N, C-alpha and C positions, 0 to 999 in steps of 0.2 A: 164513419159507422162501419159495422161489420159487413164485408162484401159490398161496400159502397151503397148500402141501403137497399139493395135489390131483394126480392123475395127469394129466400133460400129453399132449394129443393133438397130436403134431407132424406136420404135413402135409409130404409129400415127393412129388416127381415125378421122372421119368427125365430127367436132364440131365447128361450126362457133361461134366466130371469132378467136378461138385459134388454130385450125388445120383443114385445108380443102384444097381440090385440086382446083387450078386455072383453067381457061379455057384451058390452055396449058397442064394441067395434073400435074403440079408441086405443091408440098406441100407448103403452106404458112399459115400465121396467127400469132397471138401474140406469142404463145408458140413456134411455128416452127421458126419464125424469131429470137426469143431470143436464141434458140438452135444454129441456124446458126451463130449468132454473137459470141457465146461462142466457137463454133467449129473453126471458122475462126481465132480467136485470139489465139487459143491454138493448132492449127494444128491437130485437131481431125479428123480422117478419119471415115466416117460414111455412112450409107445408110438408107433410110426410108423404113420401112416395114409396110404396112397397116394391122391393126388388128381389129377385131370386138370390139365394145365398151363394150360388155358383156364378153369379153375374156381377161381381164387384168391380172388376176391371172395366168391362164393357159399359157398365152403367155410368161410371165416372168419365171414361174416355169419350163416350158419345154425348156427354153433356146432359144425359137424362137426369142425373142428380149432381149436386155440388159437393156434398159431403155425405159420408155413410155413418149413421149413428147406431151402431150395434157393437157386438163384441168381435171386432176385427183382430185376429191374432197377430201379435208382434213377432213375426218370424221372418226368415231370410227371403222367402219367396215373395211375401206381401211387401216386404221392405224394398225389394228391387223393382216392384211394379207400381207401388203406391207411395204417397206421402202419408206416413203414419204419425199421429199425434203422440204426445206424451201419454204413457199408459195410465189409465184411471182405475184398473183393477188387476190384481195378480192372483193367479189360481194355481192350485196343485192337486194332485190325486189324493183322494181320501177314501175312507170306508165307514159305513154306518153300521151300528149294531143295536140290537134291542135287548137281548138276554145278557144283562150285565153280570148276572150271577155266574156266568161261565168264565169270567175273567179270573186270572190266577191271583186272587187277592192275597191268600196266605203266602204264596211265593214272593209277592211284592213286599209284604210286611217284613219277611225275612231278609230280603234284599236291603231294605232300609236299615234294619237293626244291625246288620253286619257290614253296612257301608262304611268306608273310611271316614266320611264326614261325621257319622253318628258316633263312631269309636273315638274320634278326636274330641267331640263334644263331651262324651262321658269321661275321658281322661282328664280334661281340664277341670271338671268339677270334682272328681275323685282326688286329684292332686291338691286342689284347694282345701280339702279336709285335713291334709297332713299338718300344715303349720298350726292350724287351730287345735287339732288333737294333741299335738306336742305341747302347746301352751297350757292346755287344761291339765295335762299330765304333770307339767312342771309346778303348777300352782296347787294341785290337789294331792300329790303323791305323799306328802308328809301328814296331812290332816285326814284325808279320805283314803286310808290305807286299804280298805276292803276292795275298793274299785280301782284305785290307781297306784297302790304302793307295794304290791306283792313282788312284781318284777318289772324291769324296764319294758320288755316286749309286751307283756300283758297290759301294763299301764298305758302305753302308747296305743295299743290295739283298742282298749276301752275308750281312749280319747277319740280315736278315729270313728268308733261306733257311735259315740255321743254326738260328734260333729255331723255324721250322716243322718242320724235320726232327727236331730234338731233342724237340720237343713230341710228335711222332707215333711216333718210333722209339726214343727215348732213346739214339740213337747217331748224331748228326748229322755231316755232313762239315764241312770248313773249321774244324777244332777250334781253339779259342783256345790260345795258348801263354803268355800272361802270367798272373801270379798273380791279378790282378783279374778277368781274363777267365774263368779256370777257376773262381773263386769264384762268379761269375755263373752259370756252367754248372751247378755243383752245386746252387745254389739253384733254378735254372730246371728242373732235372730233377725235384726234389721237388715243385715247383709243378705241373709237367706231369702227374705221377701223379694228383694230386688233381683237376686241371682236366679231364683225360680222363674221369674218373669222372663229373664234372658234365656234360660234353659228351654222354657216352653216355646218361646219365639224361635229358637234355633231348631228345635225338633219340628215345629210347624213348617219352617222354611225348607227343611230337608224333605218332608213329606210332600209339600206343595211342588217343589222342583221335580220330584219323582213323578208326580201325576202329570204335571204340565209337559214334561219331556216324553210323555206317552210310554213310560216304562211299565205301567199297569196293563196297557193294551197297545201292542204295536204289531208290525208285520209278522213277526215270528209266531204270534198267537193265532194266526190264520192257518198254520200248519195242521193238516189232518181234519180240517173243518170244511163244510160246504160253503163256498163263497160265490155270490152272484156277481157277474161282471157283464157290462155291456159289450157287445161284439166289437164295437169300435175301440175298446181298450184291450184287445187280445194280446197286445205287446206290453202290458203293464207288469209282466213278470210274476203274476200271481201263482201260476203253475209251478214255477221254480221254487216256491216256498213250501211245496208239498201240500197245497190246498186242493180240495176237490172242487174244481171250477165248473160252475153252471152258467152258461151264457144266456143273456136276455136280449130281446130286440129293442126294447125301449125302457125308459125309467120307471114307468108305471108298473110294468111286469116285475121289475127288480124290487121295488118297494112293497108290492103286494106279497111277493115271496118272502121278503124280510119280515113283514108283519104276521104272516102265517107261520113264521119260524121254519120255513122250508130251507132257508139258508141262514148261516150264522152271521154273515156280513154281506154288505152290498158295496161294491167298489165303483166309484165314479169321480168326476171332477168335484172339488169341494163345494163350488157354488151351486151345483145341481143338488147335492145332498142337503146343503143348508136351505136351499129354496123349498124343496119338497117337505123337509121337516117343518119349516115355518108355515107354509101354506096349508098343510094338513094337520097342524097342531100335534105332531108326533112327540108328545112329552116324554115318552119312554125310549126315544131313539136318540143316540148320541153319535156325533161324527168325530173321527180321529184322523189327523193328517198322516199321510205316509211319508211326508218329507221327501218327496221325489222332485222331479224337475218342475220349475216354475213356468207357467204360461201367463203372459201379459196381454191385456186387451186394450185397444185404443180406437179412436175414430180414424177415418181414412178420407183423404182427398186425392185429387188427380195428381200424378207425379209432376213435380215442379210447380205446383200451385202457388200463386203469390199470396194466398190466404192462410197457408199452413202456419206460419209464424204467429199470425194474429190469433188463430184458433188455439194454438198452444198457450199463448199468454192468458187467454180467457180460461182455458181448461185448468191451468195451474192455479189460477186464482180461486176456482170453485171446488176443486177436489180436496183442498185443504180446509174447507169450511166444515163446521159441525153439521150444517144442513145436508151435506153429502153423506155423512155418517148416518144421519136419520133416514136418508133415502135407502141406503144399504140395509139398515135395520128393518125397513118396511118389507123387504123381500127375503132377507136371509136370517136364519137362526143364528143368534150371537153367543150361544153357550160354548 
């Protein structure tokens, strides 16, 4: 059994949303709930012991706790002094905004329209009109002279026009009158139905990629705007973007300023932003990643602990479960 069946002293400290006390005084959070899940499934007997966030090393070295169940950063200093488990959460810096109307939507639409992907998609469909237009001209030029027989250039041009209108409306002008022309029309109508579906899917994919890559709102859009930042993030490089930076002492101050529209955006770790959005039901607040450095969190044991490998095996088994995703969804906004 885990740790030879003895009662585990699990160290915890206040760090929302990973480990904190509820209104009833019970410990909860992403890390705590993950540990509870592991303990329940493996009959681990344990007790939570609150430790100071600055006393990780001494708490483990003294034997006051056997394992620390919170967001211990997977960095070089901790790695040199502690046994760190496999990371259960990866974080990055993000920023939250409320006034979405300030986003450069028109500029983003122009970016999409003039993107190489969109141009390629349009060229493919326009070029597909050419053989169909030429076929119609060949079949109709002798019988339907008003539309297709006056000159080669005008005839093929009208054929292209017919192919385009039929493709988009299924009811083109300059309708063919010959049997061969009408047969091409029927075939082209069916092809158009399928092709329009592919065209719509292609455009949707381009737009979706543009949004998901944060091209509608990214770091450059903070330039010239008031941006709230925690004092501990004074090295996040926001000032270098040309933003008017306003520093706050805690998260509550930052979110209050954001909701009062005293700042355009509030910068913090993504898990903090997602937690406060979820807990306060901020339906009009969205978080955008800044795609900066990734910080990983893990559990910690005493350096050289014989139980580190066993803890890692258990942890790997449970962070891959859907239940752990439900735990994260309980505390973090998933939009």
